[in-house]
C-alpha positions in Angstrom: 0.0 0.0 0.0 1.4 3.4 -1.0 0.8 6.0 1.8 1.7 9.7 2.0 4.7 8.9 4.2 6.0 6.6 1.6 5.7 9.3 -1.1 7.5 11.7 1.2 10.3 9.3 1.7 11.0 9.1 -2.1 13.0 12.4 -2.0 14.8 11.6 1.2 15.8 8.1 -0.2 17.1 9.6 -3.5 19.2 12.2 -1.6 20.5 9.5 0.7 19.3 11.1 4.0 17.2 8.2 5.2 18.6 6.2 8.1 19.7 2.7 7.4 16.6 1.1 8.9 14.2 3.5 7.2 16.1 3.0 3.9 15.8 -0.8 4.2 12.0 -0.6 4.9 11.6 1.8 2.0 13.4 -0.5 -0.4 11.1 -3.3 0.7 8.2 -1.0 -0.2 9.7 -0.2 -3.6 9.7 -3.8 -4.6 5.9 -3.7 -4.8 5.1 0.0 -5.6 5.5 1.2 -9.1 4.4 4.7 -8.1 7.3 5.2 -5.7 9.7 3.5 -8.1 8.8 5.9 -10.8 9.3 8.8 -8.3 12.8 7.5 -7.6 13.6 7.5 -11.3 12.3 11.1 -11.8 14.1 12.5 -8.8 17.3 10.7 -9.7 17.7 13.0 -12.7 17.2 16.1 -10.4 19.9 14.7 -8.0 22.3 14.3 -10.9 21.8 17.9 -12.0 22.3 19.2 -8.4 25.5 17.2 -8.1 26.8 18.6 -11.4 25.9 22.1 -10.4 27.8 21.7 -7.1 30.9 20.4 -8.9 30.9 23.2 -11.4 30.4 26.0 -8.8 33.9 27.5 -8.2 35.2 27.5 -4.6 34.1 30.7 -2.8 31.3 31.5 -5.2 27.9 31.9 -3.7 25.6 29.4 -5.6 22.6 31.5 -4.8 22.2 34.6 -6.9 19.7 37.4 -6.9 17.0 37.4 -9.5 17.8 39.9 -12.3 15.4 41.5 -14.9 13.8 38.9 -17.1 14.8 35.9 -14.9 11.2 35.0 -14.0 10.2 35.3 -17.6 13.0 33.1 -18.8 12.3 30.5 -16.1 8.6 30.4 -17.1 9.6 30.0 -20.8 12.0 27.2 -19.9 9.3 25.4 -17.8 6.8 25.6 -20.6 9.4 24.2 -23.1 10.3 21.4 -20.7 6.6 20.5 -20.4 6.3 20.4 -24.1 9.3 18.1 -24.4 7.9 15.8 -21.6 4.5 15.5 -23.5 6.3 14.5 -26.7 8.5 12.0 -24.8 5.4 10.4 -23.2 3.8 10.0 -26.6 7.0 8.3 -27.9 7.0 6.0 -24.9 3.3 5.2 -25.3 3.9 4.3 -28.9 6.8 2.0 -27.9 4.6 0.2 -25.4 2.0 -0.4 -28.1 4.8 -1.9 -30.3 5.9 -4.2 -27.5 2.4 -5.3 -26.8 2.1 -6.3 -30.4 5.0 -8.7 -29.9 7.5 -7.1 -32.2 11.2 -7.1 -31.3 12.2 -4.6 -28.6 13.9 -1.6 -30.1 14.2 2.1 -29.4 12.6 4.3 -32.2 15.1 6.6 -33.8 18.0 4.4 -33.0 19.4 4.9 -36.5 19.9 8.6 -35.7 22.9 8.7 -33.4 21.8 5.7 -31.3 23.8 2.7 -30.4 23.9 -0.7 -28.6 25.6 -1.7 -25.4 25.9 -5.2 -24.0 27.2 -6.8 -20.8 27.4 -10.2 -19.2 28.7 -11.6 -15.9 29.7 -15.2 -16.0 29.8 -15.5 -12.3 26.2 -14.4 -11.6 24.8 -15.3 -15.1 23.4 -11.8 -15.4 23.1 -10.4 -19.0 21.8 -7.1 -20.4 21.4 -5.2 -23.7 20.8 -1.5 -24.0 19.6 0.2 -27.2 19.5 3.9 -27.6 18.0 6.5 -29.9 18.8 10.2 -30.2 16.0 12.6 -29.2 15.7 16.4 -29.0 15.8 16.2 -25.2 18.7 13.6 -25.0 18.6 9.8 -25.3 15.8 7.4 -25.4 16.9 4.1 -23.7 15.6 0.6 -23.9 16.9 -2.2 -21.6 16.6 -5.9 -21.7 18.0 -7.6 -18.6 18.0 -11.2 -17.3 19.6 -13.2 -14.5 20.1 -10.7 -11.6 21.6 -12.6 -8.7 19.5 -11.3 -5.8 16.0 -9.9 -5.3 15.7 -6.1 -4.8 15.7 -2.8 -6.5 18.1 -2.2 -9.4 18.9 0.9 -11.4 20.4 1.5 -14.9 22.9 4.4 -14.8 24.3 6.2 -17.8 27.9 7.3 -17.3 29.1 10.2 -19.5 32.5 10.6 -21.1 33.1 13.5 -18.7 32.2 11.3 -15.7 28.7 12.7 -15.2 26.1 10.1 -14.2 22.4 9.9 -14.7 19.9 7.3 -13.4 18.0 6.1 -16.5 15.5 3.6 -15.0 14.8 1.8 -11.7 12.9 -1.5 -11.3 12.2 -4.2 -8.7 13.8 -7.6 -9.4 12.7 -11.0 -8.2 16.1 -12.6 -8.0 17.3 -15.9 -9.4 14.8 -17.5 -11.7 12.9 -14.3 -12.3 11.7 -13.7 -15.9 13.7 -11.3 -18.1 12.7 -7.7 -17.9 12.2 -5.0 -20.5 12.6 -1.5 -19.1 12.4 1.9 -20.8 13.9 5.2 -19.6 15.7 8.3 -20.8 18.8 10.4 -20.2 19.6 14.1 -20.8 23.0 13.0 -22.1 23.3 12.7 -25.8 24.1 9.3 -27.2 27.6 10.4 -28.3 28.3 11.7 -24.8 27.6 8.3 -23.1 30.7 6.2 -22.4 28.9 3.2 -20.8 25.9 2.0 -18.8 25.9 0.3 -15.5 23.3 -1.8 -13.6 23.6 -1.2 -9.9 21.8 -2.1 -6.7 19.7 0.5 -4.8 22.8 0.9 -2.5 25.0 1.7 -5.6 26.8 -1.6 -5.8 27.7 -2.3 -9.5 26.2 -5.5 -10.8 27.0 -5.2 -14.5 28.9 -2.9 -16.9 27.6 -2.5 -20.5 29.9 -1.3 -23.3 29.6 -1.1 -27.0 
């Protein structure tokens, strides 16, 4: 059951400020709650932006600035543009879901325009994964096929940029050994050409698999 406290814990979990016991209980909840899992994915992108902003802010420079003329207008225009991109992205994802339901091979639309394919396998655990990407005006559309995760729990797909920046692309609950292969879709603000590799990690950040071209 998804309660208001659970939804409040999404942000705290992503930022890493939950205590160990609370984080463990929240991860148990994530295994059966797609709503909170989706919230973790969405806020993961915000966390990546904040971390990058902190790294790029020179020492001794106040990261908080006063609003100048036109700032509010520019912010409103940027918000409206972001909402338009989000609507277009949702339409693309909905179309992809229809394609999957029809039983056709899993592929990312637009993959021929700057997209690519990454694969990874771990002989020890038997885990395998394939990522296909397609270039979009907002970044990269990502499709993941994964099988054979060693332990049950919450996993994440992380895009690692050539400059070291990281973005959480998707998060899902895994049943452990014997679970059916999964198909997951997500997106990254990084352009396909800026992505060096993908990694599958546990909710605690432990790497499970590295995917390369």
